BAKOLKE-325442 format. One record per residue (C-alpha): x, y, z. Coordinates in steps of 0.02 Angstrom, whole numbers, padded with zeros to 5 digits, always signed. Layout:
XYZ
...
END
This chain:
+05731+06858+06548
+05652+06695+06589
+05480+06706+06672
+05468+06650+06854
+05317+06543+06861
+05136+06488+06800
+04963+06413+06860
+04802+06317+06776
+04625+06253+06805
+04529+06413+06762
+04547+06593+06824
+04537+06590+07016
+04451+06737+07106
+04548+06816+07249
+04470+06789+07420
+04416+06939+07520
+04569+07022+07601
+04692+06920+07498
+04831+07032+07436
+04841+07063+07248
+04970+06956+07163
+05127+07033+07094
+05185+06882+06991
+05247+06906+06814
+05107+06900+06684
+05146+06785+06540
+05061+06799+06371
+05058+06644+06261
+04985+06699+06097
+05073+06601+05961
+05123+06426+06020
+05019+06293+06105
+05163+06190+06182
+05168+06276+06349
+05237+06120+06436
+05416+06183+06408
+05375+06330+06519
+05258+06244+06639
+05382+06111+06699
+05528+06232+06722
+05457+06338+06861
+05362+06317+07022
+05201+06406+07067
+05136+06533+07097
+05133+06625+06931
+04999+06671+06804
+04983+06674+06616
+04863+06743+06492
+04826+06635+06339
+04775+06714+06178
+04672+06576+06100
+04648+06607+05918
+04476+06631+05840
+04440+06589+05657
+04438+06772+05610
+04611+06817+05673
+04790+06756+05671
+04953+06808+05748
+05044+06946+05650
+05160+06813+05574
+05019+06716+05493
+04867+06771+05397
+04708+06661+05403
+04714+06634+05216
+04884+06547+05237
+04814+06411+05349
+04811+06236+05273
+04636+06162+05269
+04562+06303+05369
+04388+06228+05339
+04438+06085+05459
+04486+06201+05601
+04381+06153+05751
+04262+06285+05829
+04343+06404+05951
+04242+06340+06100
+04301+06160+06072
+04484+06214+06054
+04473+06322+06209
+04397+06176+06309
+04540+06062+06252
+04668+06194+06298
+04595+06200+06473
+04604+06010+06485
+04786+06015+06425
+04836+06147+06551
+04750+06054+06696
+04842+05895+06646
+05012+05981+06628
+05009+06094+06777
+04853+06093+06890
+04919+06242+06992
+04933+06356+06844
+04818+06506+06849
+04768+06572+06677
+04649+06671+06574
+04601+06614+06398
+04566+06767+06294
+04487+06755+06120
+04604+06830+05989
+04485+06936+05880
+04621+07033+05791
+04801+06999+05744
+04870+07065+05908
+04737+07043+06045
+04767+07111+06220
+04956+07091+06205
+04970+07270+06137
+04854+07351+06266
+04874+07258+06431
+05002+07351+06540
+05017+07202+06664
+05093+07083+06536
+05280+07062+06550
+05326+06913+06438
+05269+06837+06274
+05303+06656+06229
+05358+06635+06048
+05445+06510+05937
+05579+06536+05808
+05447+06553+05671
+05334+06673+05771
+05472+06785+05844
+05433+06916+05710
+05255+06913+05772
+05321+06949+05949
+05425+07089+05883
+05276+07161+05797
+05180+07158+05962
+05322+07252+06047
+05322+07382+05912
+05136+07413+05939
+05158+07418+06130
+05291+07555+06109
+05172+07652+05998
+05041+07633+06136
+05161+07699+06269
+05184+07526+06350
+05347+07435+06393
+05412+07297+06281
+05376+07117+06327
+05516+06994+06358
+05509+06867+06216
+05532+06689+06284
+05574+06578+06137
+05534+06391+06148
+05593+06249+06033
+05463+06164+05924
+05456+05974+05934
+05488+05879+05773
+05349+05763+05715
+05414+05584+05699
+05254+05536+05601
+05259+05671+05469
+05231+05627+05287
+05315+05713+05141
+05190+05852+05117
+05174+05892+05305
+05274+06013+05413
+05427+05952+05502
+05363+06013+05673
+05212+05947+05765
+05074+06061+05701
+04886+06074+05692
+04898+06091+05500
+04977+05918+05491
+04841+05849+05601
+04709+05924+05488
+04793+05842+05339
+04780+05674+05429
+04593+05699+05441
+04578+05692+05251
+04492+05530+05201
+04433+05490+05378
+04253+05489+05437
+04215+05660+05515
+04037+05619+05572
+03929+05461+05579
+03848+05404+05415
+03662+05433+05387
+03549+05296+05454
+03398+05308+05343
+03284+05156+05332
+03223+05215+05163
+03398+05194+05094
+03440+05017+05039
+03599+04949+05118
+03664+04893+04950
+03736+04969+04850
+03814+05088+04974
+03801+05259+04892
+03935+05396+04909
+03885+05570+04856
+04045+05655+04793
+04038+05843+04776
+04153+05995+04763
+04172+06162+04680
+04237+06197+04509
+04426+06166+04503
+04424+06059+04663
+04487+05902+04578
+04325+05808+04608
+04332+05723+04438
+04507+05649+04470
+04446+05583+04638
+04295+05502+04555
+04410+05415+04430
+04519+05350+04573
+04362+05280+04658
+04303+05200+04497
+04473+05116+04478
+04458+05048+04654
+04294+04962+04606
+04156+05089+04631
+04011+05104+04510
+04023+05285+04449
+03870+05393+04409
+03916+05558+04323
+03776+05680+04362
+03843+05806+04238
+03823+05680+04096
+03650+05641+04153
+03616+05828+04156
+03662+05839+03972
+03550+05691+03933
+03392+05773+04007
+03410+05915+03881
+03420+05816+03721
+03268+05809+03607
+03155+05675+03679
+03244+05690+03849
+03136+05702+04006
+03160+05889+04026
+03168+05947+03843
+02989+05995+03811
+02965+06085+03978
+03130+06182+03961
+03086+06240+03785
+02909+06281+03835
+02968+06384+03984
+03114+06479+03905
+03060+06493+03724
+03118+06432+03554
+03259+06560+03550
+03361+06438+03659
+03362+06312+03515
+03496+06277+03389
+03448+06254+03204
+03447+06065+03231
+03321+06079+03373
+03444+06044+03514
+03449+06160+03664
+03593+06287+03659
+03658+06274+03839
+03757+06436+03825
+03605+06534+03769
+03499+06456+03905
+03634+06491+04033
+03640+06674+03984
+03453+06686+04012
+03455+06615+04187
+03626+06655+04258
+03619+06770+04412
+03431+06792+04414
+03276+06710+04483
+03246+06610+04322
+03389+06496+04370
+03281+06419+04506
+03141+06397+04378
+03265+06293+04273
+03332+06190+04414
+03158+06152+04475
+03126+06070+04303
+03296+05986+04281
+03356+05925+04450
+03206+05808+04489
+03229+05728+04317
+03413+05702+04349
+03374+05627+04519
+03258+05498+04436
+03398+05451+04312
+03520+05434+04461
+03402+05314+04547
+03392+05207+04391
+03583+05203+04382
+03593+05147+04565
+03474+05006+04519
+03591+04960+04375
+03736+04954+04497
+03640+04839+04613
+03597+04724+04469
+03784+04714+04423
+03824+04665+04603
+03918+04824+04642
+03942+04855+04828
+03982+05041+04815
+03906+05171+04703
+03982+05347+04685
+03869+05488+04631
+03986+05623+04557
+03881+05783+04573
+03938+05963+04592
+03763+06016+04647
+03734+05867+04762
+03693+05978+04912
+03606+06118+04818
+03492+05996+04728
+03441+05906+04888
+03513+05742+04829
+03595+05710+04999
+03441+05601+05038
+03493+05481+04902
+03667+05442+04977
+03735+05360+05135
+03885+05475+05146
+03936+05643+05075
+04119+05657+05017
+04185+05829+04975
+04335+05883+04873
+04403+06052+04929
+04540+06166+04867
+04600+06338+04926
+04512+06479+04830
+04673+06548+04758
+04718+06376+04688
+04543+06354+04621
+04553+06523+04534
+04716+06475+04450
+04648+06310+04393
+04490+06384+04319
+04587+06520+04229
+04711+06393+04156
+04579+06266+04110
+04442+06376+04041
+04541+06526+03983
+04443+06645+04096
+04498+06811+04167
+04525+06819+04352
+04369+06922+04373
+04262+06795+04274
+04337+06650+04374
+04303+06743+04537
+04122+06771+04490
+04103+06587+04451
+04174+06539+04621
+04066+06664+04712
+03910+06591+04634
+03945+06421+04712
+03925+06347+04885
+04082+06382+04989
+04204+06252+05048
+04153+06280+05228
+03969+06255+05188
+04011+06093+05102
+04123+06030+05239
+03988+06062+05372
+03878+05934+05282
+04015+05809+05240
+04064+05641+05312
+04231+05633+05223
+04339+05773+05154
+04476+05757+05025
+04597+05888+04953
+04691+05888+04786
+04808+06032+04831
+04964+05923+04824
+05038+05802+04696
+04921+05673+04618
+05008+05534+04718
+04955+05619+04880
+04774+05630+04818
+04779+05446+04771
+04838+05399+04947
+04697+05501+05023
+04569+05411+04912
+04645+05240+04947
+04636+05276+05133
+04456+05337+05123
+04410+05183+05021
+04495+05062+05142
+04407+05144+05292
+04240+05138+05197
+04256+04952+05163
+04300+04927+05345
+04141+05017+05399
+04037+04918+05280
+04111+04756+05340
+04071+04802+05519
+03893+04848+05475
+03868+04680+05388
+03935+04584+05540
+03811+04670+05658
END
């Protein structure tokens, strides 16, 4: 049956002596577009909104399935925007916004609820709720199915409907927070710090940026250079970790050295020697870029954040990829077992930690042409920002 009504603007307390309402209670747990309901009926009625927290999803969708989950806004901000939406759509609607901390929320325990708003794709979730309600000795909820609006602006890799996942995809390549304003940083060249975990596609993004005109600095190549005999870190590394890390020709055996430091406190001892030397080499490369008249310099560095090199760049750009895809890429590329690949991923900074410190986020989950379009968009927006800064 169709629900009879709805109301908005925050839960209203009953005045003393006011009779308790007997209006139908509507639960909206799985679809944001309430406007279909809100414009159909007149007040008074009430609804309870199960606003999803990052740790839970409706029964029809697991959190791991969400596209670009690292770009999901904080719960408090989404709840505030939901209140604003409800107030705009139906000021007389009375509602409760309830955090959804598990897959079902209060929908399986609240005896006052009578109806659940679903869509075609979340109806199975509604049916799962009703199954749980029957197990708990409660009556089934009426499932009110609404139609999802098609997105006229969708691109090939986005969903056909209007969805938050498509909106998150459109954030890729855009500026998520203001660039750093550090007087110690020269305005030219403008330095981008590009980072990302193993398997993230960071290298392909770096190549796209170089093709567009950026001066590329490969921190991994510089890292190899500091270890060579006569390199800035060679003597100190050998003196600290012993001659057993050397090959017969006197070069440092990186695999032997890695085995000595991986997963223990000696790793910090090594990075304390190597990272400052790499940073000095990076600064020299930036100077070379300036001498060549390059406007933009990209520092491709997996350990950009861990090494504290964020202070050397104007913006941090991060390449992310879902963990399951990263695992597959690492296993295919390096011939590792799933367990070994998992250990490698777990030893790194997480996508979420990187995104928190990033100005621009890119994702190589889709075809190379999609990645290229992201990079081209990010590049065009960067040049626009730089042009505006120069005109001020």
